[in-house]
C-alpha positions in Angstrom: 58.9 -130.0 254.9 61.6 -128.4 252.8 62.4 -124.7 252.8 60.7 -124.0 249.5 57.5 -125.6 250.6 57.6 -123.8 254.0 58.1 -120.4 252.3 55.2 -121.1 249.9 52.8 -122.0 252.7 53.7 -119.5 255.3 54.1 -116.5 253.1 51.3 -117.4 250.9 48.9 -117.6 253.8 49.8 -114.2 255.2 50.7 -112.2 253.2 60.3 -81.8 238.6 62.7 -80.7 241.1 61.0 -77.8 242.9 60.8 -76.0 246.2 59.4 -78.1 248.9 58.6 -77.5 252.6 60.0 -79.7 255.4 57.9 -82.2 257.2 58.3 -85.4 259.4 60.1 -88.4 258.1 58.0 -91.1 256.4 60.1 -94.2 257.3 63.1 -95.0 259.5 66.3 -96.7 258.5 67.7 -99.9 260.1 67.4 -99.9 263.9 64.6 -97.4 263.8 66.8 -94.4 263.1 65.1 -91.6 261.2 66.2 -91.0 257.6 67.4 -87.5 256.9 65.1 -87.1 253.9 61.9 -88.5 252.6 63.1 -88.3 249.0 66.3 -87.6 247.2 66.3 -86.1 243.7 69.5 -86.2 241.6 70.2 -84.8 238.2 73.0 -84.2 235.8 75.2 -87.2 236.0 75.6 -90.8 234.8 73.2 -93.3 236.3 75.8 -94.9 238.6 77.3 -91.7 239.9 73.9 -90.2 240.6 73.1 -93.2 242.7 76.3 -92.8 244.6 75.3 -89.3 245.5 71.7 -90.1 246.2 72.2 -93.1 248.5 74.9 -91.2 250.3 72.4 -88.5 251.2 70.3 -91.3 252.9 73.2 -92.5 255.0 74.5 -95.1 252.5 73.2 -98.6 251.7 74.0 -99.7 255.2 70.9 -97.8 256.2 68.9 -100.5 254.4 71.0 -103.7 254.2 72.4 -105.7 257.1 75.3 -108.0 257.0 74.1 -111.4 255.8 70.9 -110.1 254.2 69.5 -111.7 251.1 68.7 -108.8 248.7 66.5 -108.9 245.6 66.7 -106.0 243.1 63.7 -105.7 240.8 64.5 -103.6 237.7 62.3 -103.3 234.6 63.7 -105.9 232.2 60.4 -106.3 230.3 61.5 -105.7 226.8 64.0 -107.0 224.2 65.6 -103.6 223.5 68.9 -101.9 224.0 69.5 -99.5 226.9 69.3 -96.3 225.0 65.7 -97.2 223.9 64.5 -96.4 227.5 62.3 -99.5 227.7 64.2 -101.1 230.6 66.1 -99.9 233.7 69.6 -98.5 233.0 72.2 -101.4 233.5 74.7 -99.0 235.0 72.3 -98.2 237.8 71.5 -101.9 238.5 75.2 -102.7 238.7 75.9 -99.9 241.1 73.1 -100.9 243.4 74.4 -104.4 243.5 77.9 -103.2 244.4 76.5 -101.0 247.2 74.5 -103.9 248.6 77.5 -106.2 248.6 79.7 -103.6 250.2 77.1 -103.2 252.9 77.4 -106.9 253.7 74.7 -108.6 251.7 75.0 -112.3 251.5 73.6 -112.4 248.0 72.0 -110.0 245.5 69.4 -111.5 243.2 67.9 -109.7 240.2 64.6 -110.8 238.7 61.8 -109.7 236.4 58.9 -111.3 234.6 59.5 -109.9 231.1 56.9 -109.3 228.4 59.2 -110.3 225.6 61.1 -113.6 225.7 62.9 -113.5 229.0 66.4 -114.7 228.0 66.6 -112.2 225.2 65.4 -109.4 227.5 68.0 -110.2 230.1 70.7 -110.2 227.5 69.8 -107.4 225.1 68.9 -105.0 227.9 72.5 -105.1 229.0 71.4 -106.0 232.5 72.6 -109.6 232.6 76.2 -108.7 231.8 76.1 -105.7 234.2 74.7 -107.9 237.0 77.3 -110.7 236.6 80.2 -108.1 236.4 78.9 -106.6 239.6 78.7 -109.9 241.5 74.9 -110.3 241.5 72.9 -113.2 240.2 70.2 -113.2 237.5 67.2 -115.2 238.4 64.8 -116.5 235.7 61.2 -115.2 235.8 59.7 -116.8 232.8 57.9 -119.8 234.2 54.9 -120.1 236.6 56.8 -122.7 238.7 58.8 -119.8 240.3 55.7 -118.1 241.6 53.9 -118.7 244.9 50.3 -117.7 245.8 49.9 -114.8 248.2 46.9 -113.2 249.7 46.4 -109.4 249.2 44.3 -108.9 252.3 43.8 -105.1 251.9 43.2 -105.2 248.2 39.9 -104.0 246.7 40.1 -105.5 243.2 43.1 -107.7 243.7 42.6 -110.3 246.5 45.4 -112.7 245.7 48.2 -113.2 243.1 51.3 -115.2 242.6 54.6 -113.6 243.4 58.1 -114.7 242.5 59.7 -116.9 245.2 63.0 -115.0 245.3 61.2 -111.9 246.3 59.2 -113.7 249.0 62.4 -115.2 250.4 64.4 -111.9 250.4 65.2 -109.8 253.5 65.6 -106.6 251.4 63.5 -105.7 248.4 64.8 -102.9 246.2 62.4 -101.7 243.4 64.2 -100.1 240.5 61.8 -98.9 237.8 62.4 -96.9 234.7 60.3 -93.8 234.2 58.3 -93.9 230.9 54.9 -93.6 229.3 52.5 -96.5 229.2 49.5 -97.1 226.9 47.5 -98.7 229.6 48.6 -97.1 232.9 49.6 -93.7 231.4 52.9 -93.8 233.4 55.3 -96.5 234.5 57.3 -95.8 237.7 57.5 -97.6 241.1 54.0 -98.9 241.6 53.6 -100.1 238.0 57.0 -101.8 238.0 55.8 -104.3 240.7 53.6 -105.9 238.1 56.8 -107.7 237.1 56.8 -109.4 240.5 53.8 -111.5 239.6 52.8 -114.2 237.1 49.2 -113.5 236.1 49.3 -109.9 234.9 46.4 -110.4 232.6 44.0 -110.5 235.5 45.1 -106.9 236.4 44.4 -105.7 232.8 41.0 -107.3 232.5 39.8 -106.3 236.0 40.8 -102.7 237.0 44.5 -102.1 236.2 44.9 -99.0 238.3 43.2 -100.4 241.3 45.2 -103.7 241.1 48.4 -101.7 240.9 47.6 -99.9 244.0 46.2 -103.0 245.8 49.4 -105.0 245.2 51.4 -102.2 247.0 49.5 -103.0 250.2 50.9 -106.5 250.2 54.6 -105.6 250.6 56.2 -102.2 250.2 59.8 -102.2 248.9 62.5 -101.5 251.3 63.8 -98.9 248.9 62.7 -97.5 245.5 65.1 -96.0 242.9 63.5 -94.4 239.9 65.7 -94.4 236.8 65.0 -91.3 234.7 68.2 -91.2 232.6 66.5 -92.2 229.4 62.8 -91.4 229.5 60.4 -92.7 226.9 57.8 -90.0 226.1 55.8 -91.8 223.4 54.9 -95.3 222.2 55.4 -96.8 225.7 55.9 -99.2 227.2 58.1 -100.9 224.6 58.8 -97.9 222.3 59.6 -98.0 218.6 63.0 -96.2 218.3 65.4 -93.9 220.1 63.3 -91.1 218.8 60.7 -91.9 221.5 63.2 -91.1 224.2 64.6 -87.9 225.8 67.8 -87.9 227.9 66.9 -86.4 231.3 69.8 -87.7 233.4 67.8 -87.8 236.5 67.1 -90.2 239.4 64.7 -90.3 242.4 65.2 -92.3 245.6 62.7 -92.9 248.4 61.4 -95.5 250.8 57.9 -94.2 250.0 56.7 -95.7 246.6 53.9 -93.2 246.3 56.1 -90.2 246.9 58.5 -91.6 244.4 55.8 -91.9 241.8 54.3 -88.5 242.5 57.7 -86.9 242.1 58.3 -89.0 239.0 55.0 -87.8 237.4 56.1 -84.2 238.0 59.5 -84.9 236.5 57.8 -86.5 233.5 55.6 -83.3 233.1 52.2 -84.3 234.5 50.4 -84.0 237.8 50.4 -87.1 240.1 46.6 -87.1 240.3 46.5 -87.4 236.5 47.8 -91.0 237.0 44.9 -92.9 238.6 46.9 -95.5 240.4 49.0 -92.9 242.1 45.9 -91.1 243.3 44.3 -94.4 244.5 47.5 -95.4 246.3 47.6 -92.0 248.1 43.9 -92.3 249.0 44.6 -95.8 250.4 47.4 -94.4 252.6 50.0 -96.6 251.0 52.2 -93.5 250.8 52.1 -89.8 250.4 51.8 -87.6 247.3 51.8 -84.3 249.1 55.3 -83.4 247.9 55.1 -79.9 249.3 55.1 -81.3 252.8 58.0 -83.7 252.4 61.7 -83.3 253.1 63.4 -83.5 249.7 67.1 -83.3 249.0 68.0 -82.0 245.6 71.5 -82.8 244.2 73.1 -81.8 241.0 76.1 -84.0 240.0 
């Protein structure tokens, strides 16, 4: 049995800124060490320099990546639009994450998404493909069902199984890098919603119960790290947008190991309450993560 078949069978069968009070850490870093903060909120700089500051506050990328690890970075590359349109993750941020991973000793850093527009045009016009290659990462195609392997979502309520991209299944470290924006179907796109780009059949989610499926999928595999890009934030006509007039420049970024805490903080940064976004509320109720931001340790940084 070759490696690809083994992975398919084995894995498929198992498998804003405010005043906050301190509380216990949500997750530990490598080796079981406790992270100093549950969430880091950065504002005022460029996407790459904000990440430098934010990841530094969590002990650096070596807190999450071991020497020899295979890393997959999952940005939003869903749309054939330029970076300033706010439809996709900022390419400067993606590039800087790759460099941090390689400096931490990663064997390889793969970048993948299942775009809504034609995938090659999305990869190119988003600016992400060039940024990835310049940083030493590898773009992985996501536009064919042959790349996706069936997995069981054992704790799902509406979503019991799906097909996830093989490069994510084979990774040691999974870094989720969404862009913050409005969405006509889910109200808000952030960390939880971004993981729809991991799978092939998204239509099932839309025709079943979109918000429940979004929460369900997060029970299957939580990202090692989540980085929310809020540099350009689309406030209307999401998820693709019509023009730069849909976008405000916030110059902000959120980083957390807890995808629910990230989305809750993202909702507040966007200007709405976390419970106003049904999949965030469901994910918190399912204990996937925490939305009680007032009880979390949050580090705020101004660049």
